[in-house]
C-alpha positions as CSV (number, residue, x, y, z in Angstrom):
1,X,-107.1,-42.7,2.4
2,X,-106.5,-39.8,0.0
3,X,-106.7,-39.8,-3.7
4,X,-105.1,-37.3,-6.1
5,X,-106.0,-36.8,-9.7
6,X,-103.9,-34.6,-11.9
7,X,-104.7,-33.1,-15.3
8,X,-103.3,-30.6,-17.7
9,X,-100.0,-32.0,-18.9
10,X,-99.1,-32.1,-22.6
11,X,-96.7,-31.0,-25.3
12,X,-95.7,-27.3,-25.7
13,X,-93.0,-25.3,-27.4
14,X,-90.3,-23.6,-25.5
15,X,-91.6,-20.2,-24.2
16,X,-95.1,-21.5,-24.0
17,X,-97.4,-22.1,-21.0
18,X,-99.3,-24.9,-19.4
19,X,-101.5,-25.2,-16.4
20,X,-101.7,-28.3,-14.2
21,X,-104.5,-29.1,-11.9
22,X,-104.8,-31.6,-9.1
23,X,-107.9,-32.5,-7.1
24,X,-107.8,-34.3,-3.8
25,X,-110.5,-36.4,-2.4
26,X,-111.0,-38.7,0.6
27,X,-109.8,-38.1,4.1
28,X,-108.3,-34.6,3.7
29,X,-106.5,-33.1,6.6
30,X,-107.7,-29.7,7.7
31,X,-104.2,-28.3,7.8
32,X,-102.1,-29.6,5.0
33,X,-99.6,-28.7,2.3
34,X,-100.1,-29.5,-1.3
35,X,-97.4,-29.4,-3.9
36,X,-96.0,-30.4,-7.2
37,X,-92.9,-32.4,-7.8
38,X,-91.3,-33.6,-11.0
39,X,-89.1,-36.4,-12.2
40,X,-87.2,-36.3,-15.5
41,X,-85.8,-39.5,-17.1
42,X,-82.7,-40.7,-15.2
43,X,-83.1,-38.1,-12.5
44,X,-84.5,-38.1,-8.9
45,X,-87.9,-36.6,-8.2
46,X,-87.5,-33.0,-7.2
47,X,-89.6,-30.3,-5.6
48,X,-91.2,-27.8,-7.9
49,X,-93.5,-25.8,-5.6
50,X,-95.7,-26.2,-2.4
51,X,-98.5,-24.3,-0.8
52,X,-100.0,-24.7,2.6
53,X,-103.6,-24.4,3.6
54,X,-102.8,-20.9,4.8
55,X,-101.3,-19.9,1.5
56,X,-97.6,-20.0,2.3
57,X,-95.6,-21.0,-0.8
58,X,-92.2,-22.4,-1.6
59,X,-90.6,-22.7,-5.0
60,X,-87.6,-24.4,-6.5
61,X,-85.0,-21.8,-7.6
62,X,-85.3,-23.2,-11.1
63,X,-88.9,-22.2,-11.5
64,X,-89.1,-18.9,-9.5
65,X,-90.6,-16.1,-11.5
66,X,-92.0,-18.6,-14.1
67,X,-94.3,-20.9,-12.2
68,X,-97.1,-19.9,-9.8
69,X,-98.8,-22.3,-7.4
70,X,-102.3,-21.6,-6.0
71,X,-105.1,-23.6,-4.3
72,X,-108.8,-23.6,-3.7
73,X,-109.2,-24.9,-0.2
74,X,-113.0,-25.4,-0.6
75,X,-112.4,-27.7,-3.5
76,X,-109.2,-29.3,-2.3
77,X,-107.5,-28.4,-5.5
78,X,-104.1,-27.1,-6.3
79,X,-103.0,-25.4,-9.6
80,X,-99.6,-24.8,-11.2
81,X,-99.4,-22.1,-13.8
82,X,-96.2,-22.7,-15.8
83,X,-95.0,-19.9,-18.0
84,X,-91.8,-19.4,-20.1
85,X,-91.4,-23.1,-20.3
86,X,-88.0,-24.5,-21.1
87,X,-86.9,-27.9,-22.5
88,X,-85.4,-28.7,-19.1
89,X,-88.9,-28.5,-17.6
90,X,-89.7,-31.7,-19.4
91,X,-90.7,-34.3,-16.8
92,X,-93.5,-36.2,-15.2
93,X,-95.2,-33.9,-12.7
94,X,-96.7,-35.4,-9.6
95,X,-99.2,-33.8,-7.2
96,X,-98.6,-34.4,-3.5
97,X,-100.5,-33.8,-0.3
98,X,-99.6,-34.4,3.3
99,X,-100.8,-33.2,6.7
100,X,-98.9,-30.3,8.4
101,X,-97.5,-32.6,11.0
102,X,-94.1,-34.0,11.7
103,X,-93.7,-37.3,10.0
104,X,-97.0,-37.2,8.1
105,X,-97.3,-39.6,5.2
106,X,-97.4,-38.0,1.8
107,X,-99.9,-39.1,-0.8
108,X,-99.1,-38.9,-4.5
109,X,-101.0,-38.6,-7.7
110,X,-100.3,-40.8,-10.8
111,X,-98.3,-38.1,-12.5
112,X,-98.9,-36.2,-15.7
113,X,-96.3,-35.8,-18.5
114,X,-95.1,-32.3,-19.5
115,X,-92.9,-32.1,-22.6
116,X,-91.3,-28.9,-23.8
117,X,-89.9,-28.9,-27.2
118,X,-87.0,-26.7,-28.3
C-alpha cells in the first residue's frame, strides 16, 4: 500500500502564487511517476503535471509557463509551484503516484483545495 499526504492549498488572489507538497510513504516503486491532478466543481478530474523518477515532466497546456513540478526522490515528495494563478485554477488538487509499468494501479491523496479569487 501507498499513502499520499498533500499540503499547501489555500486561498490566494489572482496573480498570486502557491506551492503544493505531497509526501508518499509505504511500498514505493523504484521507478514511478508522481503527479498532480485537479477537479473543479462539476468538471472531470484533469491532469495538471507529472514527473517521473528520472525527471521527465509533462504539463497540461493550461498551466505551461506558470506551474513547475519537481520532486525529491530521496524523500518521495513532489512539489507543485503555481505562479500567476487565475480564477480558473480553482479546484481540489490531488497528488498521484503509480509505478512506471503498463496497467499499474494509481494511488491518490485526499486532495487539497486551491481557491483563486478575482
